[in-house]
C-alpha positions as a Markdown table, in Angstrom:
| # | Residue | x | y | z |
|---|---|---|---|---|
| 1 | Met | -163.1 | 39.7 | 83.2 |
| 2 | Ser | -160.2 | 39.3 | 80.8 |
| 3 | Arg | -160.6 | 40.7 | 77.3 |
| 4 | Pro | -160.4 | 38.6 | 74.1 |
| 5 | Leu | -157.4 | 38.9 | 71.8 |
| 6 | Asn | -158.0 | 41.9 | 69.5 |
| 7 | Trp | -157.2 | 41.3 | 65.7 |
| 8 | Asn | -156.4 | 45.0 | 65.3 |
| 9 | Glu | -153.9 | 45.0 | 68.2 |
| 10 | Glu | -152.2 | 41.6 | 69.0 |
| 11 | Gly | -153.3 | 40.4 | 65.5 |
| 12 | Leu | -151.1 | 42.9 | 63.7 |
| 13 | Ile | -148.2 | 40.5 | 64.0 |
| 14 | Trp | -150.0 | 37.5 | 62.8 |
| 15 | Pro | -148.5 | 35.7 | 59.8 |
| 16 | His | -150.5 | 35.6 | 56.5 |
| 17 | Arg | -152.9 | 38.3 | 57.8 |
| 18 | Ala | -154.3 | 38.9 | 54.4 |
| 19 | Ala | -155.5 | 35.3 | 54.3 |
| 20 | Ser | -157.6 | 35.7 | 57.3 |
| 21 | Ser | -161.3 | 36.2 | 57.7 |
| 22 | Phe | -163.9 | 35.8 | 60.4 |
| 23 | Val | -166.8 | 33.3 | 60.0 |
| 24 | Lys | -169.9 | 32.8 | 62.1 |
| 25 | Ser | -170.7 | 29.1 | 62.4 |
| 26 | Gly | -172.1 | 26.7 | 64.9 |
| 27 | Gly | -174.7 | 28.9 | 66.7 |
| 28 | Gly | -174.5 | 30.6 | 70.0 |
| 29 | Gly | -172.7 | 33.5 | 68.3 |
| 30 | Ala | -169.5 | 31.8 | 67.9 |
| 31 | Thr | -167.0 | 33.3 | 65.4 |
| 32 | Trp | -164.2 | 31.5 | 63.9 |
| 33 | His | -160.8 | 33.0 | 62.8 |
| 34 | Val | -159.8 | 31.1 | 59.5 |
| 35 | Gln | -157.1 | 31.4 | 57.0 |
| 36 | Arg | -157.5 | 30.2 | 53.4 |
| 37 | Met | -154.7 | 30.1 | 50.9 |
| 38 | Val | -154.3 | 28.7 | 47.4 |
| 39 | Arg | -151.9 | 29.4 | 44.6 |
| 40 | Ala | -152.4 | 26.4 | 42.3 |
| 41 | Lys | -155.3 | 26.1 | 39.7 |
| 42 | Cys | -158.1 | 23.7 | 40.7 |
| 43 | Pro | -156.2 | 22.2 | 43.5 |
| 44 | Pro | -157.1 | 19.4 | 46.0 |
| 45 | Lys | -158.1 | 20.7 | 49.5 |
| 46 | Ala | -156.0 | 20.4 | 52.7 |
| 47 | Leu | -157.4 | 21.1 | 56.1 |
| 48 | Leu | -155.0 | 22.1 | 58.8 |
| 49 | Leu | -155.7 | 21.6 | 62.6 |
| 50 | His | -153.3 | 23.0 | 65.2 |
| 51 | Gly | -152.6 | 21.7 | 68.6 |
| 52 | Thr | -153.6 | 22.7 | 72.2 |
| 53 | Gly | -152.6 | 26.3 | 73.0 |
| 54 | Ala | -151.6 | 27.2 | 69.5 |
| 55 | Ser | -153.4 | 29.1 | 66.6 |
| 56 | Val | -153.2 | 29.4 | 62.8 |
| 57 | His | -149.8 | 31.0 | 63.3 |
| 58 | Ser | -148.2 | 27.7 | 63.9 |
| 59 | Trp | -148.7 | 27.0 | 60.1 |
| 60 | Asp | -146.7 | 30.0 | 59.1 |
| 61 | Gly | -144.0 | 28.3 | 57.3 |
| 62 | Leu | -145.8 | 25.1 | 56.2 |
| 63 | Met | -149.0 | 26.6 | 54.8 |
| 64 | Pro | -147.5 | 28.6 | 51.9 |
| 65 | Leu | -145.5 | 25.4 | 50.8 |
| 66 | Leu | -148.8 | 23.4 | 50.8 |
| 67 | Ala | -150.6 | 26.1 | 49.1 |
| 68 | Glu | -148.4 | 25.6 | 45.9 |
| 69 | His | -150.3 | 22.3 | 45.6 |
| 70 | Phe | -153.5 | 22.6 | 47.6 |
| 71 | Glu | -156.3 | 25.0 | 48.6 |
| 72 | Thr | -155.5 | 25.2 | 52.4 |
| 73 | Leu | -157.8 | 25.9 | 55.2 |
| 74 | Ala | -156.7 | 26.5 | 58.9 |
| 75 | Met | -158.7 | 27.8 | 61.7 |
| 76 | Asp | -158.1 | 28.9 | 65.4 |
| 77 | Leu | -159.8 | 26.0 | 67.3 |
| 78 | Pro | -162.7 | 26.9 | 69.7 |
| 79 | Arg | -161.6 | 29.2 | 72.6 |
| 80 | His | -158.1 | 29.5 | 71.0 |
| 81 | Gly | -156.5 | 32.6 | 69.4 |
| 82 | Phe | -158.9 | 34.9 | 67.7 |
| 83 | Thr | -161.9 | 32.3 | 67.6 |
| 84 | Gln | -164.5 | 33.4 | 70.1 |
| 85 | Gly | -168.0 | 32.5 | 71.3 |
| 86 | His | -167.7 | 28.8 | 71.9 |
| 87 | Pro | -169.1 | 27.7 | 75.3 |
| 88 | Pro | -167.0 | 25.4 | 77.6 |
| 89 | Thr | -169.3 | 22.5 | 76.6 |
| 90 | Ala | -167.8 | 22.8 | 73.2 |
| 91 | Met | -164.3 | 21.6 | 74.5 |
| 92 | Ser | -164.6 | 17.9 | 74.4 |
| 93 | Leu | -162.9 | 15.9 | 71.6 |
| 94 | Pro | -166.3 | 14.8 | 69.9 |
| 95 | Ala | -167.8 | 18.4 | 70.5 |
| 96 | Met | -164.8 | 20.2 | 68.9 |
| 97 | Ala | -164.8 | 17.7 | 65.9 |
| 98 | Ala | -168.5 | 18.4 | 65.5 |
| 99 | Gln | -167.9 | 22.2 | 65.5 |
| 100 | Ile | -165.2 | 21.8 | 62.9 |
| 101 | Ala | -167.4 | 19.5 | 60.7 |
| 102 | Ser | -170.1 | 22.2 | 60.8 |
| 103 | Leu | -167.7 | 25.0 | 59.9 |
| 104 | Ile | -166.1 | 23.1 | 56.9 |
| 105 | Thr | -169.7 | 22.2 | 55.7 |
| 106 | Ala | -170.8 | 25.9 | 56.0 |
| 107 | Leu | -167.6 | 27.0 | 54.1 |
| 108 | Gly | -168.2 | 24.3 | 51.4 |
| 109 | Phe | -164.8 | 22.9 | 52.2 |
| 110 | Lys | -164.6 | 19.1 | 51.5 |
| 111 | Pro | -160.9 | 18.1 | 52.4 |
| 112 | Asp | -158.8 | 15.7 | 50.4 |
| 113 | Val | -156.4 | 15.4 | 53.2 |
| 114 | Val | -156.5 | 16.4 | 56.9 |
| 115 | Ile | -153.3 | 17.4 | 58.5 |
| 116 | Gly | -153.2 | 17.8 | 62.2 |
| 117 | His | -150.5 | 18.8 | 64.6 |
| 118 | Ser | -150.4 | 17.3 | 68.2 |
| 119 | Ala | -154.0 | 17.4 | 69.5 |
| 120 | Gly | -155.1 | 18.3 | 65.9 |
| 121 | Ala | -154.2 | 14.8 | 64.8 |
| 122 | Ala | -156.7 | 13.4 | 67.4 |
| 123 | Leu | -159.3 | 15.8 | 66.0 |
| 124 | Ala | -158.6 | 14.5 | 62.5 |
| 125 | Leu | -159.2 | 10.9 | 63.6 |
| 126 | Gln | -162.5 | 12.0 | 65.4 |
| 127 | Leu | -163.7 | 13.6 | 62.2 |
| 128 | Ala | -163.1 | 10.4 | 60.5 |
| 129 | Leu | -164.8 | 8.3 | 63.1 |
| 130 | Asp | -167.8 | 10.6 | 63.6 |
| 131 | His | -168.3 | 12.8 | 60.6 |
| 132 | Gly | -167.6 | 10.6 | 57.5 |
| 133 | Val | -164.2 | 12.2 | 56.6 |
| 134 | Thr | -162.7 | 9.4 | 54.6 |
| 135 | Thr | -159.6 | 11.2 | 53.3 |
| 136 | Pro | -156.0 | 10.3 | 54.2 |
| 137 | Ile | -154.8 | 11.9 | 57.5 |
| 138 | Val | -151.4 | 13.2 | 58.3 |
| 139 | Gly | -150.5 | 13.5 | 62.1 |
| 140 | Leu | -147.5 | 15.6 | 63.1 |
| 141 | Asn | -146.1 | 14.8 | 66.4 |
| 142 | Ser | -149.6 | 13.4 | 67.2 |
| 143 | Ala | -151.1 | 13.6 | 70.7 |
| 144 | Leu | -153.0 | 10.3 | 70.4 |
| 145 | Arg | -151.9 | 8.1 | 73.4 |
| 146 | Pro | -153.4 | 8.8 | 76.8 |
| 147 | Phe | -151.0 | 9.2 | 79.8 |
| 148 | Pro | -150.1 | 5.7 | 81.3 |
| 149 | Gly | -151.7 | 4.2 | 84.2 |
| 150 | Pro | -153.5 | 6.4 | 86.9 |
| 151 | Ala | -152.1 | 9.6 | 85.1 |
| 152 | Ala | -154.8 | 9.1 | 82.4 |
| 153 | Glu | -157.4 | 10.2 | 85.1 |
| 154 | Ile | -155.2 | 12.4 | 87.2 |
| 155 | Phe | -154.0 | 14.9 | 84.6 |
| 156 | Pro | -157.3 | 15.7 | 83.2 |
| 157 | Ala | -158.7 | 16.1 | 86.8 |
| 158 | Ile | -155.8 | 18.6 | 87.5 |
| 159 | Ala | -156.6 | 20.4 | 84.3 |
| 160 | Lys | -160.3 | 20.7 | 85.4 |
| 161 | Leu | -159.4 | 22.0 | 88.7 |
| 162 | Leu | -157.1 | 24.7 | 87.1 |
| 163 | Phe | -159.9 | 25.5 | 84.6 |
| 164 | Val | -162.5 | 26.3 | 87.2 |
| 165 | Asn | -160.0 | 28.4 | 89.2 |
| 166 | Pro | -160.5 | 31.9 | 87.8 |
| 167 | Phe | -156.9 | 33.0 | 89.0 |
| 168 | Val | -154.9 | 30.3 | 87.3 |
| 169 | Pro | -155.1 | 31.5 | 83.7 |
| 170 | Arg | -154.3 | 35.0 | 84.8 |
| 171 | Ile | -151.4 | 33.8 | 86.9 |
| 172 | Phe | -150.1 | 31.8 | 84.0 |
| 173 | Ser | -150.4 | 34.7 | 81.7 |
| 174 | Arg | -148.7 | 37.1 | 84.0 |
| 175 | Val | -145.8 | 34.8 | 84.4 |
| 176 | Ala | -145.5 | 34.6 | 80.5 |
| 177 | Thr | -144.9 | 38.4 | 80.4 |
| 178 | Met | -141.7 | 38.1 | 82.2 |
| 179 | Gly | -138.7 | 38.5 | 80.1 |
| 180 | Gly | -137.8 | 35.4 | 78.2 |
| 181 | Glu | -140.1 | 33.1 | 80.3 |
| 182 | Ala | -142.4 | 32.2 | 77.5 |
| 183 | Glu | -139.5 | 31.2 | 75.3 |
| 184 | Arg | -138.0 | 29.2 | 78.0 |
| 185 | Phe | -141.3 | 27.5 | 78.8 |
| 186 | Leu | -142.0 | 26.7 | 75.2 |
| 187 | Tyr | -138.5 | 25.2 | 74.7 |
| 188 | Arg | -138.7 | 23.1 | 77.9 |
| 189 | Ser | -142.1 | 21.7 | 76.9 |
| 190 | Thr | -141.4 | 21.1 | 73.2 |
| 191 | Asn | -137.5 | 20.9 | 72.7 |
| 192 | Ser | -137.9 | 23.2 | 69.7 |
| 193 | Tyr | -136.3 | 26.5 | 69.0 |
| 194 | Ile | -139.0 | 28.2 | 66.8 |
| 195 | Pro | -138.5 | 31.3 | 64.6 |
| 196 | Ala | -138.8 | 34.8 | 66.3 |
| 197 | Thr | -142.1 | 35.6 | 64.3 |
| 198 | Ser | -143.7 | 32.5 | 65.7 |
| 199 | Met | -142.4 | 33.1 | 69.3 |
| 200 | Ala | -144.0 | 36.5 | 69.2 |
| 201 | Cys | -147.3 | 35.1 | 68.4 |
| 202 | Tyr | -146.9 | 32.5 | 71.2 |
| 203 | Glu | -146.0 | 35.2 | 73.7 |
| 204 | Ala | -149.2 | 37.1 | 72.7 |
| 205 | Leu | -151.3 | 34.0 | 73.2 |
| 206 | Leu | -149.8 | 33.0 | 76.5 |
| 207 | Arg | -150.2 | 36.6 | 78.0 |
| 208 | Asn | -154.0 | 36.3 | 77.3 |
| 209 | Pro | -155.9 | 34.6 | 80.1 |
| 210 | Arg | -158.9 | 33.8 | 77.8 |
| 211 | His | -156.6 | 31.9 | 75.5 |
| 212 | Thr | -154.8 | 30.0 | 78.3 |
| 213 | Lys | -158.3 | 29.1 | 79.8 |
| 214 | Gly | -159.2 | 27.7 | 76.5 |
| 215 | Ala | -156.1 | 25.5 | 76.4 |
| 216 | Leu | -156.9 | 24.3 | 79.9 |
| 217 | Ala | -160.5 | 23.6 | 78.9 |
| 218 | Met | -159.3 | 21.5 | 76.0 |
| 219 | Met | -157.0 | 19.4 | 78.3 |
| 220 | Ala | -159.6 | 19.0 | 80.9 |
| 221 | Asn | -162.3 | 17.7 | 78.5 |
| 222 | Trp | -160.5 | 15.4 | 76.2 |
| 223 | Asp | -160.9 | 11.6 | 76.5 |
| 224 | Leu | -158.0 | 10.0 | 74.6 |
| 225 | Pro | -158.6 | 6.5 | 76.3 |
| 226 | Thr | -161.9 | 6.3 | 74.3 |
| 227 | Leu | -160.2 | 7.5 | 71.1 |
| 228 | Lys | -157.5 | 4.9 | 71.6 |
| 229 | Arg | -160.1 | 2.2 | 71.9 |
| 230 | Arg | -161.9 | 3.4 | 68.7 |
| 231 | Met | -158.7 | 3.7 | 66.5 |
| 232 | Val | -159.3 | 0.1 | 65.2 |
| 233 | Asp | -162.3 | 1.6 | 63.3 |
| 234 | Val | -160.3 | 4.2 | 61.6 |
| 235 | Ala | -160.2 | 3.2 | 57.9 |
| 236 | Asn | -158.4 | 6.1 | 56.6 |
| 237 | Pro | -154.7 | 5.9 | 55.4 |
| 238 | Val | -152.8 | 7.6 | 58.2 |
| 239 | Leu | -149.2 | 9.0 | 58.1 |
| 240 | Leu | -147.6 | 9.7 | 61.4 |
| 241 | Val | -144.6 | 12.0 | 61.2 |
| 242 | His | -142.9 | 12.2 | 64.7 |
| 243 | Ser | -139.7 | 13.7 | 65.9 |
| 244 | Asp | -137.1 | 11.8 | 67.8 |
| 245 | Asn | -136.5 | 14.6 | 70.3 |
| 246 | Asp | -140.1 | 15.5 | 71.0 |
| 247 | Ala | -140.1 | 16.7 | 74.8 |
| 248 | Ala | -144.0 | 16.8 | 74.8 |
| 249 | Ile | -145.0 | 13.4 | 73.2 |
| 250 | Pro | -142.3 | 10.9 | 73.1 |
| 251 | Leu | -141.5 | 9.0 | 69.9 |
| 252 | Asp | -142.2 | 5.7 | 71.6 |
| 253 | Trp | -145.8 | 6.7 | 72.1 |
| 254 | Ala | -146.2 | 7.1 | 68.4 |
| 255 | Arg | -144.5 | 3.7 | 67.8 |
| 256 | Glu | -147.1 | 2.2 | 70.2 |
| 257 | Val | -150.1 | 3.8 | 68.5 |
| 258 | Cys | -149.1 | 3.2 | 65.0 |
| 259 | Pro | -149.9 | -0.5 | 64.9 |
| 260 | Ile | -153.4 | 0.1 | 66.4 |
| 261 | Leu | -154.5 | 2.1 | 63.3 |
| 262 | Pro | -155.4 | -0.3 | 60.5 |
| 263 | Asp | -153.8 | 1.6 | 57.7 |
| 264 | Ala | -150.9 | 3.7 | 59.1 |
| 265 | Arg | -147.2 | 4.1 | 58.9 |
| 266 | Leu | -144.6 | 6.1 | 61.0 |
| 267 | Ile | -142.0 | 8.3 | 59.7 |
| 268 | Glu | -139.3 | 9.4 | 62.2 |
| 269 | Leu | -137.8 | 12.9 | 61.9 |
| 270 | Ala | -134.2 | 13.1 | 63.2 |
| 271 | Gly | -133.1 | 15.9 | 65.3 |
| 272 | His | -136.4 | 17.8 | 65.8 |
| 273 | Gly | -138.7 | 18.5 | 68.8 |
| 274 | His | -142.5 | 18.8 | 69.1 |
| 275 | Leu | -142.7 | 21.8 | 66.7 |
| 276 | Ala | -140.8 | 20.4 | 63.8 |
| 277 | His | -143.4 | 21.7 | 61.3 |
| 278 | Glu | -142.5 | 25.3 | 62.6 |
| 279 | Val | -138.6 | 24.7 | 62.6 |
| 280 | Ala | -138.3 | 22.6 | 59.5 |
| 281 | Pro | -141.4 | 23.2 | 57.2 |
| 282 | Thr | -139.6 | 22.3 | 54.0 |
| 283 | Glu | -138.8 | 18.8 | 55.5 |
| 284 | Val | -142.2 | 18.3 | 56.8 |
| 285 | Ala | -143.8 | 19.4 | 53.5 |
| 286 | Ala | -141.7 | 17.0 | 51.5 |
| 287 | Arg | -143.0 | 14.0 | 53.8 |
| 288 | Ile | -146.7 | 15.2 | 53.3 |
| 289 | Met | -146.4 | 15.6 | 49.6 |
| 290 | Thr | -144.8 | 12.2 | 49.1 |
| 291 | Phe | -147.7 | 10.7 | 51.1 |
| 292 | Cys | -150.2 | 12.6 | 49.1 |
| 293 | Ala | -148.7 | 11.5 | 45.9 |
| 294 | Asp | -148.8 | 7.8 | 47.1 |
| 295 | His | -152.5 | 8.3 | 47.5 |
| 296 | Ala | -153.1 | 10.1 | 44.2 |
| 297 | Ile | -154.1 | 13.3 | 45.8 |
| 298 | Val | -151.3 | 15.2 | 44.0 |
| 299 | Asp | -148.9 | 14.4 | 41.1 |
| 300 | Ala | -145.8 | 12.6 | 42.1 |
| 301 | Pro | -142.7 | 14.7 | 42.1 |
| 302 | Ser | -140.9 | 14.8 | 38.7 |
| 303 | Ala | -137.7 | 13.1 | 38.5 |
| 304 | Ala | -134.6 | 15.3 | 38.7 |
């Protein structure tokens, strides 16, 4: 049995460690790793949802920028990072959204904007559809479109097979320990060269079989075709920010999804990959702040 990540070992390198706490919520002994950050006085609230296989560390550069204007809350998703205790049945898209809704209710955190990266954007829409979250949503390189054709069924089926094989997460994690392999894998899959501090966190995550199994469980249990059919019912204003060099989710997929959402617009980021919010947090923060000012969540920037 592989051990979970240890906050006092692997966690020593985690960004914004002082902002971290551990919260029991959702029953069954689940414990969430959360980070809260605030610098403004009586600010609006921003909920940050990371993508598959990541953790709160992916908000390293962006979270402090947002904290100048928001009270920010981020968490490691179920079976990811340092969040522990969620069963495999908690890994479907509706179930994960329900777990997050329960957590933010327990924390008394009512977001004024929800910001999701990749699969986190799908979770944001699910919160809107199922849990009465009516605030604006920002999707960063959003994973909202199912694979085309038969692949929509084949890829989740493969993920299920890998998830139930106890050797696969161990093998994957062992490969990640080879010199430079984690960095090469991340670049090939995202087309992003991320800061060394973030890369060290990804390496720690990829080396841990429990975390990799959690990422596989998420991939195996998500039903994006159903979400896509329900997008016409999303009443929230939505901003999709998508990179033109994203190797994980092509920009054309964002262009296809955007018109389905009743109140959405797309901003294209030139020269970035899937992890643009880690590579260029200042640029991404500026896009978020303009959108939030347009919806009277924050004050409009002062004229220079």
